[in-house]
C-alpha positions in Angstrom: 27.9 -74.7 -28.4 29.0 -78.2 -27.2 29.1 -81.1 -29.7 28.6 -84.8 -29.0 29.9 -87.1 -31.7 27.8 -90.2 -32.1 29.3 -93.7 -32.2 28.8 -94.0 -35.9 31.5 -91.4 -36.6 35.2 -91.7 -35.9 36.6 -90.2 -32.7 39.0 -88.4 -35.0 36.2 -85.9 -35.6 37.0 -84.6 -32.1 40.3 -83.2 -33.2 38.7 -81.3 -36.1 35.6 -80.0 -34.2 37.6 -79.0 -31.1 39.3 -76.3 -33.2 36.0 -74.3 -32.8 33.7 -76.1 -30.4 34.0 -78.1 -27.1 33.5 -81.7 -28.3 33.1 -85.2 -26.9 32.8 -88.5 -28.5 30.2 -90.8 -27.0 32.8 -93.5 -26.4 34.3 -91.3 -23.7 30.9 -91.0 -22.0 29.1 -94.3 -22.3 29.2 -97.8 -23.9 29.2 -98.2 -27.6 25.9 -100.1 -27.6 24.0 -97.4 -25.8 20.5 -96.9 -27.4 20.1 -93.7 -29.4 17.3 -92.6 -27.0 19.7 -92.6 -24.1 22.3 -90.6 -26.1 19.5 -88.2 -27.2 18.3 -87.7 -23.6 21.9 -87.2 -22.3 22.6 -84.6 -25.0 19.4 -82.7 -24.1 20.2 -82.8 -20.4 23.8 -81.6 -20.9 23.0 -79.1 -23.7 25.0 -80.8 -26.5 24.4 -80.8 -30.2 24.5 -84.4 -31.6 26.8 -84.8 -34.5 25.8 -88.0 -36.4 25.5 -89.9 -39.6 22.4 -91.6 -38.2 18.9 -90.7 -39.3 17.4 -92.1 -36.1 18.0 -88.8 -34.2 15.8 -86.9 -36.6 13.1 -89.5 -36.1 13.5 -89.1 -32.3 13.1 -85.3 -32.7 10.0 -85.8 -34.8 8.3 -88.2 -32.4 9.3 -86.3 -29.3 8.2 -82.9 -30.6 11.1 -81.6 -28.5 12.9 -78.3 -28.9 16.2 -79.9 -28.1 18.7 -81.4 -28.5 19.9 -79.9 -31.8 21.1 -82.5 -34.3 23.7 -82.1 -37.1 23.4 -84.9 -39.6 26.4 -85.5 -41.9 24.7 -87.3 -44.9 27.7 -88.1 -47.0 29.5 -91.2 -48.2 32.7 -89.5 -47.3 33.0 -89.5 -43.5 36.7 -88.9 -43.2 37.4 -85.9 -40.9 40.6 -85.1 -42.9 38.5 -84.7 -46.1 35.2 -83.3 -44.7 36.4 -81.4 -41.6 36.7 -77.9 -43.0 33.3 -78.1 -44.8 31.6 -79.4 -41.7 33.2 -76.7 -39.5 32.1 -74.0 -41.9 28.5 -75.3 -41.9 28.5 -75.6 -38.1 29.7 -72.0 -37.7 27.2 -70.6 -40.2 24.3 -72.5 -38.5 25.4 -72.0 -34.9 22.6 -69.5 -34.2 20.0 -72.0 -35.4 21.7 -74.9 -33.5 21.8 -72.8 -30.4 18.1 -72.1 -30.8 17.1 -75.8 -31.6 17.5 -77.2 -35.1 18.0 -80.2 -37.2 20.8 -79.4 -39.8 21.4 -81.9 -42.6 24.7 -81.5 -44.5 25.8 -83.5 -47.5 29.2 -81.8 -48.0 27.9 -79.2 -50.4 24.2 -78.4 -49.5 22.5 -78.1 -46.2 19.0 -78.0 -44.9 17.9 -76.5 -41.7 14.7 -77.3 -39.9 13.9 -75.5 -36.6 12.6 -77.4 -33.6 10.2 -78.7 -32.7 9.7 -80.5 -36.0 6.1 -80.5 -37.4 
């Protein structure tokens, strides 16, 4: 499972996530002002899971009725990889089968919600 970190999260997440998964930050791929739809399409084409704090990717999944890309939404006020990294990694590992199959996983640091794709 490859992970693409959205621009709204620190590139420092790459250090944490690379412990378990091949990871890229969008800033190493394209401009910071790239529209979400372009990032969404790139992730689908290159088979990456989008790691984001942005609700727009869930909206794109709902409107597109697509089975990919999977999206992992970190819905927490604490976005520091040093503080949240272990919990995020555990959640990613637990839900890797669903993310590999196509899912929207929302994680708030304690609870998670998994919705399989395509979204209804």
